[in-house]
N, C-alpha and C positions, 0 to 999 in steps of 0.2 A: 876894794874889790869891785870890778864891774860885773854886771849880770849879762848874761847872754840875752838878746833880744830876738824874738820870733815874729815874723809876720804871717798871719794865717789868712790865705787868699782862697776865696770860695764864691760859688753862686748863693743865692739866698735860700734855696730850698733844702733838699736832702744833703748836699755837700756842707751846708752851714751847720746842720745838725750833726754830722759826722765830726766836723771839727770842734764843736762845743764838747761832745763826748771825749775827743782827744785832748782837749784842753785841760781835763782834770790831771792828765799826766805831765803837764808843762807848767805845774804850779811854781817851780823854782825859776822860771825864766819870765822876763818882761815879755808881754806879748800884745798884739794888736790885730785887728781885723781889717781886711779890704774886701768888701762885698757890696751887693746892690742894696738900695734903699727900697725895703718892702715892709709889710706889716710883721713879718716874722724876725726882721732885724731892728725893730724900733727900739728895743731895749738896750742895744749897744750904742756907744758913744764914739766909736772909732770912725774909720773912713768909709763912707758910703757913698758909692757912685750912682748917678741917676740910672734908673732902669731903662730909660730911653736908649742909652748907649747899647744895652744889650739887644734890644731890638734893631738898632740899626746895624750892629756887627752881624746879626743873624741875617739880615736882608742881603748881605753880600753874597750869600750862597744861593739865593733864590734865583730863578731863571728870568723873571720878568724884570724890566727896569721900573724902579720906582723911587720916590723922593729921598727914602732912607739911603738907597744904594748911591744916589747922587751926592747926598751929604755924608757918607761914610768916611771919606778922607778927612774931613774937617773935625768930625767926632773923634776919630782915631787920634788925630794930632793933638786935640785938647785933652783927650783921656791920657795919652802918653805923657804929655807934660805934667798933668795933675799926679800921675803915678811917679814920675820922676821926682817931684817936689816932696811926695809922701816920704819916698825912699831917702832922700836927702835930709829931711827933717828927723825921721825915725832912726836911721842908720841900723837896719836889722843886720843880725849875723846870719840869719837863715830865713828862707821863705818856704812855707809848707802849703801845699794846694790839694785839694780833692776833686779837681776838675773844672770844668767850664773854660773851655780854651778862650772865650772872648775876654775873659778877666785875667786868667793865669797866663795866658800867651805873653801878653805885653809885660806883667809882672816878671815873668821868668827871664824875658829878654833884657830888661833893665837889670835885674839881679846879676845876671851872668856878666853884663857890661861893667858893673860896679864890684865884681868879685865876691858876690854874696852866694852863699850856698843854697841849693834848691832841692826840695824833696816833693816828689809828686806821688800821691797816694791814688791808685786806681779805684774807681768806684766799686762798691760792694756788689753791685748789679752786674758786673762785667764778668761773663763766664765763657764766652766764645772769642777770647782775643782781647786786645787792647781797644779802648775807646778812641775816638778820634783825637781827643786831647792826650790821651796816653801815647798814641803814635807820633804826635807832634812834638810833645814836651819831654818824652823819654830821652831823645838824644842830648838834649840840654840840661837835663836833670843830673845832680850829683848822686841821688838815690832815687830808685823807683820801687815803691812797695805796692804789692797787689794783695787784695783780701781774699782770693779764691785760689786754690791750687790750680784749677782748670786754667785759669788765665796766665799763671806762671809759665806754663809750658808755651804758650802762644806769644808771650811778650818778649821784650828786649832781654839781652844776655844779662843785663845789671839789674833786672827785676829781682826783688826778694819777697819771700812770703814769711810773714810772722803771725798770721791769724788776721782776724777781722776787727774792725773798730766796734761794731755792734756785739 
């Protein structure tokens, strides 16, 4: 009998803590993390992306021209290839993310191309409509879960409310 494998994709801060709490409900599944390499993620031995990628990805939205913005296409290509390699090696059945478009965006695109189910969980801090990640990822997500009733009314039609993680 094969076990379902779940990839947990998140930023290293609050979203990582949310997925750690959620992980207790996923004990029957094989699971792995894809997140950034920081002090808070030192204890996990899964896939840790260099924090520099997040800085470069964030610089794309800055108004001024800087070296990160110039190097962004190269970083994006290398991270995309790295993520594709992870997906081919791990062969997840589903991907769950609690946000951070810079890491969840490429993961969801790869997952959709490979026919992998995607679940996006909107941040507990979102009360006045969807986050940027929620607006971008909701259309390509198989399920969208919100943690606040207020957000449910402003989110996509496929959004569901089942309570909060905390």
